[in-house]
Phi, psi and omega in degrees: 000126173289157184289140185232161185225136176241119182249102177158194189294144182297344180301334184283353187295322182304319179298319180290326181286331174295326181292331182283348191064044178301139182258320183200157186227134170256112175274133176251130184208166173254355178198176182274000177293137176068004175293330180291326174298316185290318178296326179292330180284339187255024177297141186094347180249148170284121185239136170236153179244131166242104188252032185246021167309142181217149180307139183072009173050068179302139175305325181288334176283321180298322184290326176293321177296317181296319176300308177296327171297316177299311179294328186276341186067003180303153178236009172224147177239135179238112181260122178239131187129209180271216180291338188284304177296325180294314172308308177300317176309317175297313182298319177299318184286330177298318177281338184224074184296348177277001177286148168281138183227118180248135174244133172239083181294136181244008173232184187244020185290326178093003177316325181301341180260359183251167177258015180271132175233158180209142173223136183260130178221131177060028180085000182239134182268124178256126182239159172196182183234139181196120186298335182293344183273349183293132177300148173293322185225136175244127176248114182259102173248102189302333183296331182291340180256357187301325185247021165308123183298146189302320180300320183283326182291322176293315178298318181294319179290324178297317179298315184290330174293324176295322180299321186287322178294325171296311180296324188285346180270359180258167176277359185260022183295121179287143181307329181291336182283338184301130180077012184276342184306312181300334180289333171255002175291338175264128183296150177303154183307321176294332182276330183286334187281343186288000000 
């Protein structure tokens, strides 16, 4: 399935999941923030929540999320938040490629658009690339970023710029990306106004 993008309120997510014949959903998060809006959008589905996503995707967190996924019987995962829950979703998708995977980013780093994944075990992070880890659907709901604390906003934007710089420093840069770095180097107007 090619990656698709939905630009608008997270409330539209339920329509998309019905088209996939979703039987159950496991929500991945690192906090309870935004879960009310997401749970409201998923009314009518059997929903479980795993809010233990952590930075650098520790292997023990992956194991705990895999156990919750197995117990829930869900066939769709929805990661909401920044790189931690989205990275956890990628780790689950790597192990279970048949899962439907939705990312609802609330930061600007862009992990939801890459095929890069990483899992940390014994203090060492193992990374790789696999097109199967890319989410099937990415929902960009600007309302979910409005109240992002300025410190986290700044950190997230710097991470986004680092992703672009990394891509631009490789020989595999697609022609369409040439000259795109200046477009993201400016923070969004709402961020500048704070």
